[in-house]
C-alpha positions in Angstrom: 78.3 -166.0 19.6 78.5 -164.8 16.7 75.8 -162.6 15.6 73.8 -163.2 12.7 75.5 -161.5 9.4 78.6 -160.9 11.5 81.8 -161.8 8.8 85.4 -162.3 11.3 88.4 -162.9 9.6 90.6 -164.4 12.2 93.5 -165.2 9.9 93.7 -160.7 9.3 93.1 -161.1 13.5 96.0 -163.8 13.8 98.2 -161.2 12.0 97.7 -158.8 14.7 97.5 -161.4 17.4 99.7 -163.5 17.1 97.7 -166.7 19.4 94.2 -166.0 19.4 93.0 -168.3 16.6 94.3 -170.8 19.1 92.4 -168.9 22.4 88.4 -168.9 19.9 85.9 -171.1 20.9 82.8 -170.0 18.8 79.7 -171.1 20.7 75.9 -172.1 19.4 73.0 -171.1 21.3 70.5 -169.1 20.6 70.1 -165.8 20.9 67.8 -163.8 23.0 66.2 -160.6 21.8 66.3 -157.6 24.5 68.3 -154.7 24.8 70.9 -153.8 27.2 68.4 -151.0 27.5 65.0 -153.7 28.8 67.3 -155.6 31.5 68.3 -152.0 32.8 64.0 -151.4 33.1 63.6 -155.3 34.7 65.8 -154.2 37.4 65.2 -150.9 37.4 61.6 -152.6 37.3 62.4 -154.7 40.2 61.6 -157.5 37.0 63.3 -161.2 37.1 66.3 -160.7 34.7 69.7 -162.8 35.9 69.5 -165.0 33.0 69.3 -162.5 30.3 72.7 -162.3 31.2 76.6 -163.6 31.7 77.4 -164.4 35.5 79.7 -162.5 35.7 77.6 -159.9 34.6 75.0 -160.5 36.9 76.9 -160.7 39.7 78.5 -157.3 39.4 75.4 -155.3 39.0 74.1 -156.9 41.9 77.4 -156.1 44.0 77.6 -153.1 42.9 73.3 -152.2 42.9 73.7 -150.8 39.5 70.3 -150.0 37.6 68.2 -149.5 40.6 67.0 -146.6 39.7 63.8 -146.2 36.7 65.3 -145.7 33.2 64.5 -142.6 31.4 63.0 -142.8 28.4 
């Protein structure tokens, strides 16, 4: 997924990483207006955060019991 205003020159990247363009797929999806520190705060406060993250990231955080301490300001 791309962010508004970003630029990407796939042709230039393909020169350095042959085969890249065959593997890249852009997905149209809504952007979530949330920062990483907000997700960490939600975890520390015991608030829901699951649907702000890709499944693998969520599972990693749960398995390693990350961000359970309050986030310093």
